[in-house]
PQR file of N, CA, C, O and H, with PARSE charges and radii, in Angstrom:
ATOM      1  N   UNK A   1     123.136 111.821 -70.553 -0.4000 1.5000
ATOM      2  CA  UNK A   1     123.507 111.581 -69.146 -0.0000 2.0000
ATOM      3  C   UNK A   1     124.432 112.716 -68.645  0.5500 1.7000
ATOM      4  O   UNK A   1     125.252 113.218 -69.413 -0.5500 1.4000
ATOM      5  N   UNK A   2     124.308 113.117 -67.379 -0.4000 1.5000
ATOM      6  CA  UNK A   2     125.166 114.131 -66.860 -0.0000 2.0000
ATOM      7  C   UNK A   2     126.347 113.504 -66.150  0.5500 1.7000
ATOM      8  O   UNK A   2     126.332 112.307 -65.861 -0.5500 1.4000
ATOM      9  H   UNK A   2     123.642 112.709 -66.755  0.4000 1.0000
ATOM     10  N   UNK A   3     127.386 114.307 -65.860 -0.4000 1.5000
ATOM     11  CA  UNK A   3     128.425 113.882 -65.315 -0.0000 2.0000
ATOM     12  C   UNK A   3     128.127 113.671 -63.737  0.5500 1.7000
ATOM     13  O   UNK A   3     127.590 114.568 -63.087 -0.5500 1.4000
ATOM     14  H   UNK A   3     127.398 115.279 -66.095  0.4000 1.0000
ATOM     15  N   UNK A   4     128.497 112.469 -63.173 -0.4000 1.5000
ATOM     16  CA  UNK A   4     128.255 112.192 -61.868 -0.0000 2.0000
ATOM     17  C   UNK A   4     129.065 113.075 -60.940  0.5500 1.7000
ATOM     18  O   UNK A   4     130.283 113.063 -61.118 -0.5500 1.4000
ATOM     19  H   UNK A   4     128.934 111.741 -63.701  0.4000 1.0000
ATOM     20  N   UNK A   5     128.589 113.815 -60.006 -0.4000 1.5000
ATOM     21  CA  UNK A   5     129.168 114.737 -59.212 -0.0000 2.0000
ATOM     22  C   UNK A   5     130.085 114.038 -58.176  0.5500 1.7000
ATOM     23  O   UNK A   5     131.094 114.631 -57.792 -0.5500 1.4000
ATOM     24  H   UNK A   5     127.600 113.824 -59.861  0.4000 1.0000
ATOM     25  N   UNK A   6     129.781 112.807 -57.707 -0.4000 1.5000
ATOM     26  CA  UNK A   6     130.672 112.096 -56.836 -0.0000 2.0000
ATOM     27  C   UNK A   6     131.962 111.735 -57.553  0.5500 1.7000
ATOM     28  O   UNK A   6     133.059 111.699 -56.996 -0.5500 1.4000
ATOM     29  H   UNK A   6     128.961 112.325 -58.019  0.4000 1.0000
ATOM     30  N   UNK A   7     131.745 111.477 -58.804 -0.4000 1.5000
ATOM     31  CA  UNK A   7     132.954 111.168 -59.621 -0.0000 2.0000
ATOM     32  C   UNK A   7     133.855 112.335 -59.807  0.5500 1.7000
ATOM     33  O   UNK A   7     135.066 112.120 -59.868 -0.5500 1.4000
ATOM     34  H   UNK A   7     130.854 111.506 -59.257  0.4000 1.0000
ATOM     35  N   UNK A   8     133.405 113.530 -59.903 -0.4000 1.5000
ATOM     36  CA  UNK A   8     134.042 114.777 -60.016 -0.0000 2.0000
ATOM     37  C   UNK A   8     134.852 114.895 -58.684  0.5500 1.7000
ATOM     38  O   UNK A   8     136.080 114.984 -58.668 -0.5500 1.4000
ATOM     39  H   UNK A   8     132.422 113.704 -59.854  0.4000 1.0000
ATOM     40  N   UNK A   9     134.188 114.889 -57.746 -0.4000 1.5000
ATOM     41  CA  UNK A   9     134.794 115.141 -56.363 -0.0000 2.0000
ATOM     42  C   UNK A   9     135.980 114.001 -56.183  0.5500 1.7000
ATOM     43  O   UNK A   9     137.000 114.260 -55.545 -0.5500 1.4000
ATOM     44  H   UNK A   9     133.190 114.817 -57.759  0.4000 1.0000
ATOM     45  N   UNK A  10     135.797 112.977 -56.677 -0.4000 1.5000
ATOM     46  CA  UNK A  10     136.781 111.864 -56.487 -0.0000 2.0000
ATOM     47  C   UNK A  10     137.992 112.148 -57.522  0.5500 1.7000
ATOM     48  O   UNK A  10     139.142 111.900 -57.159 -0.5500 1.4000
ATOM     49  H   UNK A  10     134.967 112.767 -57.196  0.4000 1.0000
ATOM     50  N   UNK A  11     137.749 112.638 -58.735 -0.4000 1.5000
ATOM     51  CA  UNK A  11     138.699 113.088 -59.581 -0.0000 2.0000
ATOM     52  C   UNK A  11     139.641 114.117 -58.948  0.5500 1.7000
ATOM     53  O   UNK A  11     140.869 114.056 -59.012 -0.5500 1.4000
ATOM     54  H   UNK A  11     136.814 112.840 -59.030  0.4000 1.0000
ATOM     55  N   UNK A  12     138.880 115.138 -58.285 -0.4000 1.5000
ATOM     56  CA  UNK A  12     139.729 116.256 -57.672 -0.0000 2.0000
ATOM     57  C   UNK A  12     140.661 115.578 -56.517  0.5500 1.7000
ATOM     58  O   UNK A  12     141.823 115.964 -56.388 -0.5500 1.4000
ATOM     59  H   UNK A  12     137.883 115.188 -58.233  0.4000 1.0000
ATOM     60  N   UNK A  13     140.251 114.804 -55.884 -0.4000 1.5000
ATOM     61  CA  UNK A  13     140.987 114.050 -54.871 -0.0000 2.0000
ATOM     62  C   UNK A  13     142.164 113.336 -55.441  0.5500 1.7000
ATOM     63  O   UNK A  13     143.246 113.396 -54.857 -0.5500 1.4000
ATOM     64  H   UNK A  13     139.307 114.490 -55.989  0.4000 1.0000
ATOM     65  N   UNK A  14     142.021 112.672 -56.535 -0.4000 1.5000
ATOM     66  CA  UNK A  14     142.990 111.966 -57.289 -0.0000 2.0000
ATOM     67  C   UNK A  14     144.061 112.946 -57.718  0.5500 1.7000
ATOM     68  O   UNK A  14     145.257 112.769 -57.491 -0.5500 1.4000
ATOM     69  H   UNK A  14     141.143 112.623 -57.010  0.4000 1.0000
ATOM     70  N   UNK A  15     143.539 114.028 -58.376 -0.4000 1.5000
ATOM     71  CA  UNK A  15     144.604 115.129 -58.980 -0.0000 2.0000
ATOM     72  C   UNK A  15     145.266 115.739 -57.830  0.5500 1.7000
ATOM     73  O   UNK A  15     146.464 115.999 -57.943 -0.5500 1.4000
ATOM     74  H   UNK A  15     142.567 114.172 -58.561  0.4000 1.0000
ATOM     75  N   UNK A  16     144.637 116.013 -56.703 -0.4000 1.5000
ATOM     76  CA  UNK A  16     145.321 116.567 -55.498 -0.0000 2.0000
ATOM     77  C   UNK A  16     146.463 115.669 -55.006  0.5500 1.7000
ATOM     78  O   UNK A  16     147.502 116.135 -54.536 -0.5500 1.4000
ATOM     79  H   UNK A  16     143.664 115.801 -56.611  0.4000 1.0000
ATOM     80  N   UNK A  17     146.221 114.376 -55.137 -0.4000 1.5000
ATOM     81  CA  UNK A  17     147.200 113.467 -54.706 -0.0000 2.0000
ATOM     82  C   UNK A  17     148.346 113.340 -55.737  0.5500 1.7000
ATOM     83  O   UNK A  17     149.264 112.556 -55.497 -0.5500 1.4000
ATOM     84  H   UNK A  17     145.378 113.998 -55.519  0.4000 1.0000
ATOM     85  N   UNK A  18     148.337 114.016 -56.786 -0.4000 1.5000
ATOM     86  CA  UNK A  18     149.427 113.989 -57.762 -0.0000 2.0000
ATOM     87  C   UNK A  18     149.191 113.129 -58.935  0.5500 1.7000
ATOM     88  O   UNK A  18     150.143 113.018 -59.708 -0.5500 1.4000
ATOM     89  H   UNK A  18     147.591 114.653 -56.980  0.4000 1.0000
ATOM     90  N   UNK A  19     148.205 112.557 -59.188 -0.4000 1.5000
ATOM     91  CA  UNK A  19     147.922 111.638 -60.263 -0.0000 2.0000
ATOM     92  C   UNK A  19     146.968 112.172 -61.251  0.5500 1.7000
ATOM     93  O   UNK A  19     145.765 112.315 -61.036 -0.5500 1.4000
ATOM     94  H   UNK A  19     147.431 112.647 -58.560  0.4000 1.0000
ATOM     95  N   UNK A  20     147.655 112.494 -62.481 -0.4000 1.5000
ATOM     96  CA  UNK A  20     147.002 113.437 -63.542 -0.0000 2.0000
ATOM     97  C   UNK A  20     146.758 112.705 -64.818  0.5500 1.7000
ATOM     98  O   UNK A  20     145.949 113.166 -65.623 -0.5500 1.4000
ATOM     99  H   UNK A  20     148.633 112.378 -62.655  0.4000 1.0000
ATOM    100  N   UNK A  21     147.437 111.533 -65.075 -0.4000 1.5000
ATOM    101  CA  UNK A  21     147.267 110.913 -66.314 -0.0000 2.0000
ATOM    102  C   UNK A  21     146.617 109.560 -66.131  0.5500 1.7000
ATOM    103  O   UNK A  21     146.601 108.996 -65.037 -0.5500 1.4000
ATOM    104  H   UNK A  21     148.095 111.159 -64.421  0.4000 1.0000
ATOM    105  N   UNK A  22     146.011 108.983 -67.374 -0.4000 1.5000
ATOM    106  CA  UNK A  22     145.643 107.610 -67.187 -0.0000 2.0000
ATOM    107  C   UNK A  22     146.625 106.699 -66.731  0.5500 1.7000
ATOM    108  O   UNK A  22     146.370 105.863 -65.863 -0.5500 1.4000
ATOM    109  H   UNK A  22     146.025 109.441 -68.263  0.4000 1.0000
ATOM    110  N   UNK A  23     147.743 106.813 -67.272 -0.4000 1.5000
ATOM    111  CA  UNK A  23     148.809 105.872 -66.901 -0.0000 2.0000
ATOM    112  C   UNK A  23     149.060 105.891 -65.453  0.5500 1.7000
ATOM    113  O   UNK A  23     149.157 104.838 -64.823 -0.5500 1.4000
ATOM    114  H   UNK A  23     147.950 107.492 -67.977  0.4000 1.0000
ATOM    115  N   UNK A  24     149.174 107.116 -64.868 -0.4000 1.5000
ATOM    116  CA  UNK A  24     149.392 107.284 -63.412 -0.0000 2.0000
ATOM    117  C   UNK A  24     148.230 106.697 -62.641  0.5500 1.7000
ATOM    118  O   UNK A  24     148.451 105.974 -61.669 -0.5500 1.4000
ATOM    119  H   UNK A  24     149.095 107.971 -65.380  0.4000 1.0000
ATOM    120  N   UNK A  25     147.056 106.967 -63.020 -0.4000 1.5000
ATOM    121  CA  UNK A  25     145.843 106.473 -62.220 -0.0000 2.0000
ATOM    122  C   UNK A  25     145.773 104.949 -62.322  0.5500 1.7000
ATOM    123  O   UNK A  25     145.533 104.274 -61.321 -0.5500 1.4000
ATOM    124  H   UNK A  25     146.876 107.554 -63.809  0.4000 1.0000
ATOM    125  N   UNK A  26     145.979 104.407 -63.511 -0.4000 1.5000
ATOM    126  CA  UNK A  26     146.153 102.998 -63.639 -0.0000 2.0000
ATOM    127  C   UNK A  26     147.249 102.304 -62.862  0.5500 1.7000
ATOM    128  O   UNK A  26     147.155 101.122 -62.531 -0.5500 1.4000
ATOM    129  H   UNK A  26     146.174 104.955 -64.324  0.4000 1.0000
ATOM    130  N   UNK A  27     148.235 103.024 -62.595 -0.4000 1.5000
ATOM    131  CA  UNK A  27     149.292 102.368 -61.894 -0.0000 2.0000
ATOM    132  C   UNK A  27     149.304 102.729 -60.240  0.5500 1.7000
ATOM    133  O   UNK A  27     150.235 102.452 -59.484 -0.5500 1.4000
ATOM    134  H   UNK A  27     148.312 103.984 -62.865  0.4000 1.0000
ATOM    135  N   UNK A  28     148.176 103.344 -59.894 -0.4000 1.5000
ATOM    136  CA  UNK A  28     148.103 103.604 -58.451 -0.0000 2.0000
ATOM    137  C   UNK A  28     147.940 102.250 -57.635  0.5500 1.7000
ATOM    138  O   UNK A  28     147.233 101.300 -57.972 -0.5500 1.4000
ATOM    139  H   UNK A  28     147.420 103.570 -60.508  0.4000 1.0000
ATOM    140  N   UNK A  29     148.726 102.344 -56.504 -0.4000 1.5000
ATOM    141  CA  UNK A  29     148.700 101.097 -55.632 -0.0000 2.0000
ATOM    142  C   UNK A  29     147.875 101.348 -54.497  0.5500 1.7000
ATOM    143  O   UNK A  29     147.426 102.473 -54.281 -0.5500 1.4000
ATOM    144  H   UNK A  29     149.300 103.115 -56.231  0.4000 1.0000
ATOM    145  N   UNK A  30     147.625 100.275 -53.688 -0.4000 1.5000
ATOM    146  CA  UNK A  30     146.799 100.482 -52.518 -0.0000 2.0000
ATOM    147  C   UNK A  30     147.386 101.481 -51.566  0.5500 1.7000
ATOM    148  O   UNK A  30     146.693 102.353 -51.041 -0.5500 1.4000
ATOM    149  H   UNK A  30     147.990  99.361 -53.864  0.4000 1.0000
ATOM    150  N   UNK A  31     148.611 101.350 -51.360 -0.4000 1.5000
ATOM    151  CA  UNK A  31     149.409 102.242 -50.505 -0.0000 2.0000
ATOM    152  C   UNK A  31     149.129 103.796 -51.023  0.5500 1.7000
ATOM    153  O   UNK A  31     148.795 104.661 -50.213 -0.5500 1.4000
ATOM    154  H   UNK A  31     149.173 100.641 -51.786  0.4000 1.0000
ATOM    155  N   UNK A  32     149.279 104.058 -52.318 -0.4000 1.5000
ATOM    156  CA  UNK A  32     148.903 105.397 -52.832 -0.0000 2.0000
ATOM    157  C   UNK A  32     147.504 105.762 -52.467  0.5500 1.7000
ATOM    158  O   UNK A  32     147.271 106.827 -51.896 -0.5500 1.4000
ATOM    159  H   UNK A  32     149.551 103.355 -52.976  0.4000 1.0000
ATOM    160  N   UNK A  33     146.621 104.961 -52.761 -0.4000 1.5000
ATOM    161  CA  UNK A  33     145.082 105.273 -52.431 -0.0000 2.0000
ATOM    162  C   UNK A  33     144.951 105.559 -50.849  0.5500 1.7000
ATOM    163  O   UNK A  33     144.395 106.575 -50.433 -0.5500 1.4000
ATOM    164  H   UNK A  33     146.811 104.096 -53.226  0.4000 1.0000
ATOM    165  N   UNK A  34     145.472 104.645 -50.057 -0.4000 1.5000
ATOM    166  CA  UNK A  34     145.309 104.812 -48.752 -0.0000 2.0000
ATOM    167  C   UNK A  34     145.968 106.158 -48.149  0.5500 1.7000
ATOM    168  O   UNK A  34     145.481 106.750 -47.187 -0.5500 1.4000
ATOM    169  H   UNK A  34     145.924 103.819 -50.395  0.4000 1.0000
ATOM    170  N   UNK A  35     147.019 106.528 -48.761 -0.4000 1.5000
ATOM    171  CA  UNK A  35     147.704 107.815 -48.446 -0.0000 2.0000
ATOM    172  C   UNK A  35     147.096 108.934 -48.669  0.5500 1.7000
ATOM    173  O   UNK A  35     147.557 109.968 -48.187 -0.5500 1.4000
ATOM    174  H   UNK A  35     147.416 106.047 -49.543  0.4000 1.0000
ATOM    175  N   UNK A  36     145.918 108.947 -49.459 -0.4000 1.5000
ATOM    176  CA  UNK A  36     145.252 110.135 -50.013 -0.0000 2.0000
ATOM    177  C   UNK A  36     144.356 110.668 -48.758  0.5500 1.7000
ATOM    178  O   UNK A  36     143.702 109.919 -48.032 -0.5500 1.4000
ATOM    179  H   UNK A  36     145.543 108.107 -49.850  0.4000 1.0000
ATOM    180  N   UNK A  37     144.429 112.017 -48.626 -0.4000 1.5000
ATOM    181  CA  UNK A  37     143.736 112.816 -47.447 -0.0000 2.0000
ATOM    182  C   UNK A  37     142.190 112.550 -47.559  0.5500 1.7000
ATOM    183  O   UNK A  37     141.621 112.796 -48.622 -0.5500 1.4000
ATOM    184  H   UNK A  37     144.960 112.626 -49.215  0.4000 1.0000
ATOM    185  N   UNK A  38     141.541 112.080 -46.541 -0.4000 1.5000
ATOM    186  CA  UNK A  38     140.037 111.968 -46.424 -0.0000 2.0000
ATOM    187  C   UNK A  38     139.471 111.025 -47.124  0.5500 1.7000
ATOM    188  O   UNK A  38     138.257 111.117 -47.309 -0.5500 1.4000
ATOM    189  H   UNK A  38     142.003 111.880 -45.677  0.4000 1.0000
ATOM    190  N   UNK A  39     140.159 109.961 -47.649 -0.4000 1.5000
ATOM    191  CA  UNK A  39     139.555 109.003 -48.587 -0.0000 2.0000
ATOM    192  C   UNK A  39     138.573 108.148 -47.780  0.5500 1.7000
ATOM    193  O   UNK A  39     138.825 107.807 -46.625 -0.5500 1.4000
ATOM    194  H   UNK A  39     141.145 109.886 -47.499  0.4000 1.0000
ATOM    195  N   UNK A  40     137.550 107.843 -48.362 -0.4000 1.5000
ATOM    196  CA  UNK A  40     136.457 106.848 -47.695 -0.0000 2.0000
ATOM    197  C   UNK A  40     136.462 105.542 -48.318  0.5500 1.7000
ATOM    198  O   UNK A  40     137.037 105.411 -49.398 -0.5500 1.4000
ATOM    199  H   UNK A  40     137.345 108.120 -49.301  0.4000 1.0000
ATOM    200  N   UNK A  41     135.872 104.535 -47.747 -0.4000 1.5000
ATOM    201  CA  UNK A  41     135.828 103.266 -48.437 -0.0000 2.0000
ATOM    202  C   UNK A  41     135.148 103.286 -49.645  0.5500 1.7000
ATOM    203  O   UNK A  41     135.532 102.601 -50.592 -0.5500 1.4000
ATOM    204  H   UNK A  41     135.405 104.642 -46.870  0.4000 1.0000
ATOM    205  N   UNK A  42     134.028 104.112 -49.712 -0.4000 1.5000
ATOM    206  CA  UNK A  42     133.359 104.194 -51.071 -0.0000 2.0000
ATOM    207  C   UNK A  42     134.104 104.659 -52.201  0.5500 1.7000
ATOM    208  O   UNK A  42     134.000 104.142 -53.314 -0.5500 1.4000
ATOM    209  H   UNK A  42     133.715 104.669 -48.942  0.4000 1.0000
ATOM    210  N   UNK A  43     134.914 105.701 -51.916 -0.4000 1.5000
ATOM    211  CA  UNK A  43     135.770 106.252 -52.842 -0.0000 2.0000
ATOM    212  C   UNK A  43     137.009 105.435 -53.227  0.5500 1.7000
ATOM    213  O   UNK A  43     137.556 105.576 -54.321 -0.5500 1.4000
ATOM    214  H   UNK A  43     134.999 106.121 -51.012  0.4000 1.0000
ATOM    215  N   UNK A  44     137.430 104.580 -52.293 -0.4000 1.5000
ATOM    216  CA  UNK A  44     138.302 103.543 -52.712 -0.0000 2.0000
ATOM    217  C   UNK A  44     137.740 102.659 -53.680  0.5500 1.7000
ATOM    218  O   UNK A  44     138.418 102.297 -54.641 -0.5500 1.4000
ATOM    219  H   UNK A  44     136.986 104.466 -51.405  0.4000 1.0000
ATOM    220  N   UNK A  45     136.514 102.262 -53.508 -0.4000 1.5000
ATOM    221  CA  UNK A  45     135.840 101.369 -54.493 -0.0000 2.0000
ATOM    222  C   UNK A  45     135.758 102.099 -55.831  0.5500 1.7000
ATOM    223  O   UNK A  45     136.062 101.548 -56.889 -0.5500 1.4000
ATOM    224  H   UNK A  45     135.964 102.556 -52.727  0.4000 1.0000
ATOM    225  N   UNK A  46     135.297 103.474 -55.733 -0.4000 1.5000
ATOM    226  CA  UNK A  46     135.245 104.249 -57.048 -0.0000 2.0000
ATOM    227  C   UNK A  46     136.638 104.431 -57.747  0.5500 1.7000
ATOM    228  O   UNK A  46     136.646 104.441 -58.978 -0.5500 1.4000
ATOM    229  H   UNK A  46     135.051 103.922 -54.874  0.4000 1.0000
ATOM    230  N   UNK A  47     137.647 104.554 -57.161 -0.4000 1.5000
ATOM    231  CA  UNK A  47     138.998 104.560 -57.591 -0.0000 2.0000
ATOM    232  C   UNK A  47     139.314 103.212 -58.411  0.5500 1.7000
ATOM    233  O   UNK A  47     139.875 103.206 -59.506 -0.5500 1.4000
ATOM    234  H   UNK A  47     137.641 104.546 -56.161  0.4000 1.0000
ATOM    235  N   UNK A  48     138.847 102.012 -57.682 -0.4000 1.5000
ATOM    236  CA  UNK A  48     139.005 100.810 -58.386 -0.0000 2.0000
ATOM    237  C   UNK A  48     138.226 100.792 -59.775  0.5500 1.7000
ATOM    238  O   UNK A  48     138.809 100.366 -60.772 -0.5500 1.4000
ATOM    239  H   UNK A  48     138.391 102.017 -56.792  0.4000 1.0000
ATOM    240  N   UNK A  49     137.081 101.193 -59.839 -0.4000 1.5000
ATOM    241  CA  UNK A  49     136.303 101.342 -61.081 -0.0000 2.0000
ATOM    242  C   UNK A  49     136.978 102.286 -61.845  0.5500 1.7000
ATOM    243  O   UNK A  49     137.183 101.896 -62.995 -0.5500 1.4000
ATOM    244  H   UNK A  49     136.608 101.540 -59.029  0.4000 1.0000
ATOM    245  N   UNK A  50     137.378 103.364 -61.596 -0.4000 1.5000
ATOM    246  CA  UNK A  50     138.163 104.330 -62.394 -0.0000 2.0000
ATOM    247  C   UNK A  50     139.288 103.645 -63.014  0.5500 1.7000
ATOM    248  O   UNK A  50     139.493 103.763 -64.222 -0.5500 1.4000
ATOM    249  H   UNK A  50     137.212 103.681 -60.663  0.4000 1.0000
ATOM    250  N   UNK A  51     140.083 102.882 -62.207 -0.4000 1.5000
ATOM    251  CA  UNK A  51     141.096 102.096 -62.801 -0.0000 2.0000
ATOM    252  C   UNK A  51     140.697 101.095 -63.936  0.5500 1.7000
ATOM    253  O   UNK A  51     141.379 100.976 -64.954 -0.5500 1.4000
ATOM    254  H   UNK A  51     139.917 102.786 -61.226  0.4000 1.0000
ATOM    255  N   UNK A  52     139.591 100.406 -63.711 -0.4000 1.5000
ATOM    256  CA  UNK A  52     139.151  99.496 -64.641 -0.0000 2.0000
ATOM    257  C   UNK A  52     138.696 100.330 -65.785  0.5500 1.7000
ATOM    258  O   UNK A  52     139.062  99.946 -66.896 -0.5500 1.4000
ATOM    259  H   UNK A  52     139.037 100.502 -62.884  0.4000 1.0000
ATOM    260  N   UNK A  53     138.035 101.296 -65.721 -0.4000 1.5000
ATOM    261  CA  UNK A  53     137.628 102.191 -66.923 -0.0000 2.0000
ATOM    262  C   UNK A  53     138.756 102.628 -67.678  0.5500 1.7000
ATOM    263  O   UNK A  53     138.681 102.576 -68.906 -0.5500 1.4000
ATOM    264  H   UNK A  53     137.738 101.608 -64.819  0.4000 1.0000
ATOM    265  N   UNK A  54     139.891 103.091 -67.074 -0.4000 1.5000
ATOM    266  CA  UNK A  54     140.998 103.514 -67.763 -0.0000 2.0000
ATOM    267  C   UNK A  54     141.575 102.416 -68.535  0.5500 1.7000
ATOM    268  O   UNK A  54     141.960 102.603 -69.689 -0.5500 1.4000
ATOM    269  H   UNK A  54     139.952 103.133 -66.077  0.4000 1.0000
ATOM    270  N   UNK A  55     141.657 101.223 -67.929 -0.4000 1.5000
ATOM    271  CA  UNK A  55     142.242 100.011 -68.722 -0.0000 2.0000
ATOM    272  C   UNK A  55     141.436  99.503 -69.835  0.5500 1.7000
ATOM    273  O   UNK A  55     141.904  98.927 -70.818 -0.5500 1.4000
ATOM    274  H   UNK A  55     141.344 101.071 -66.991  0.4000 1.0000
ATOM    275  N   UNK A  56     140.081  99.773 -69.605 -0.4000 1.5000
ATOM    276  CA  UNK A  56     139.193  99.345 -70.647 -0.0000 2.0000
ATOM    277  C   UNK A  56     138.865 100.501 -71.792  0.5500 1.7000
ATOM    278  O   UNK A  56     138.131 100.269 -72.752 -0.5500 1.4000
ATOM    279  H   UNK A  56     139.701 100.241 -68.807  0.4000 1.0000
ATOM    280  N   UNK A  57     139.474 101.706 -71.571 -0.4000 1.5000
ATOM    281  CA  UNK A  57     139.237 102.721 -72.361 -0.0000 2.0000
ATOM    282  C   UNK A  57     137.772 103.232 -72.448  0.5500 1.7000
ATOM    283  O   UNK A  57     137.226 103.551 -73.504 -0.5500 1.4000
ATOM    284  H   UNK A  57     140.071 101.895 -70.790  0.4000 1.0000
ATOM    285  N   UNK A  58     137.166 103.277 -71.148 -0.4000 1.5000
ATOM    286  CA  UNK A  58     135.742 103.478 -70.978 -0.0000 2.0000
ATOM    287  C   UNK A  58     135.580 104.603 -70.027  0.5500 1.7000
ATOM    288  O   UNK A  58     134.638 104.624 -69.235 -0.5500 1.4000
ATOM    289  H   UNK A  58     137.610 103.018 -70.290  0.4000 1.0000
ATOM    290  N   UNK A  59     136.562 105.632 -70.092 -0.4000 1.5000
ATOM    291  CA  UNK A  59     136.510 106.675 -68.913 -0.0000 2.0000
ATOM    292  C   UNK A  59     135.168 107.626 -69.127  0.5500 1.7000
ATOM    293  O   UNK A  59     134.626 108.084 -68.121 -0.5500 1.4000
ATOM    294  H   UNK A  59     137.327 105.615 -70.736  0.4000 1.0000
ATOM    295  N   UNK A  60     134.725 107.871 -70.222 -0.4000 1.5000
ATOM    296  CA  UNK A  60     133.577 108.695 -70.388 -0.0000 2.0000
ATOM    297  C   UNK A  60     132.423 107.990 -69.831  0.5500 1.7000
ATOM    298  O   UNK A  60     131.547 108.602 -69.220 -0.5500 1.4000
ATOM    299  H   UNK A  60     135.165 107.499 -71.039  0.4000 1.0000
ATOM    300  N   UNK A  61     132.388 106.590 -70.038 -0.4000 1.5000
ATOM    301  CA  UNK A  61     131.294 105.799 -69.496 -0.0000 2.0000
ATOM    302  C   UNK A  61     131.324 105.810 -67.960  0.5500 1.7000
ATOM    303  O   UNK A  61     130.278 105.815 -67.312 -0.5500 1.4000
ATOM    304  H   UNK A  61     133.100 106.093 -70.534  0.4000 1.0000
ATOM    305  N   UNK A  62     132.447 105.814 -67.430 -0.4000 1.5000
ATOM    306  CA  UNK A  62     132.626 105.916 -65.890 -0.0000 2.0000
ATOM    307  C   UNK A  62     132.278 107.315 -65.439  0.5500 1.7000
ATOM    308  O   UNK A  62     131.586 107.431 -64.428 -0.5500 1.4000
ATOM    309  H   UNK A  62     133.297 105.810 -67.956  0.4000 1.0000
ATOM    310  N   UNK A  63     132.692 108.400 -66.095 -0.4000 1.5000
ATOM    311  CA  UNK A  63     132.302 109.666 -65.703 -0.0000 2.0000
ATOM    312  C   UNK A  63     130.674 109.962 -65.661  0.5500 1.7000
ATOM    313  O   UNK A  63     130.076 110.651 -64.835 -0.5500 1.4000
ATOM    314  H   UNK A  63     133.254 108.307 -66.916  0.4000 1.0000
ATOM    315  N   UNK A  64     130.156 109.274 -66.742 -0.4000 1.5000
ATOM    316  CA  UNK A  64     128.718 109.415 -66.772 -0.0000 2.0000
ATOM    317  C   UNK A  64     127.818 108.628 -65.765  0.5500 1.7000
ATOM    318  O   UNK A  64     126.605 108.799 -65.653 -0.5500 1.4000
ATOM    319  H   UNK A  64     130.642 108.714 -67.413  0.4000 1.0000
ATOM    320  N   UNK A  65     128.592 107.717 -65.025 -0.4000 1.5000
ATOM    321  CA  UNK A  65     128.001 106.925 -64.095 -0.0000 2.0000
ATOM    322  C   UNK A  65     127.531 105.491 -64.571  0.5500 1.7000
ATOM    323  O   UNK A  65     126.991 104.659 -63.841 -0.5500 1.4000
ATOM    324  H   UNK A  65     129.578 107.577 -65.116  0.4000 1.0000
ATOM    325  N   UNK A  66     127.837 105.331 -65.972 -0.4000 1.5000
ATOM    326  CA  UNK A  66     127.620 104.145 -66.488 -0.0000 2.0000
ATOM    327  C   UNK A  66     128.527 102.880 -66.033  0.5500 1.7000
ATOM    328  O   UNK A  66     129.655 102.978 -65.549 -0.5500 1.4000
ATOM    329  H   UNK A  66     128.276 106.007 -66.565  0.4000 1.0000
ATOM    330  N   UNK A  67     127.926 101.847 -66.245 -0.4000 1.5000
ATOM    331  CA  UNK A  67     128.650 100.502 -65.825 -0.0000 2.0000
ATOM    332  C   UNK A  67     129.876 100.236 -66.856  0.5500 1.7000
ATOM    333  O   UNK A  67     129.706 100.276 -68.074 -0.5500 1.4000
ATOM    334  H   UNK A  67     127.010 101.767 -66.638  0.4000 1.0000
ATOM    335  N   UNK A  68     131.129  99.960 -66.248 -0.4000 1.5000
ATOM    336  CA  UNK A  68     132.285  99.800 -66.919 -0.0000 2.0000
ATOM    337  C   UNK A  68     132.415  98.266 -67.221  0.5500 1.7000
ATOM    338  O   UNK A  68     133.394  97.838 -67.833 -0.5500 1.4000
ATOM    339  H   UNK A  68     131.267  99.928 -65.258  0.4000 1.0000
TER
END
């Protein structure tokens, strides 16, 4: 499986917002997410999935587009 390009773009937005570690990403609040520049509803849903993947230690599965 290849890395999902939508996920890569989302990660870049998360990094630009100042969240670099799994711990920081898992601790993001709704206010943190909504404060991100140019965030879409679909990306908010993807961040939720990313947070679930971090908590379940399934980040690679998430990056490849698999179900977490």
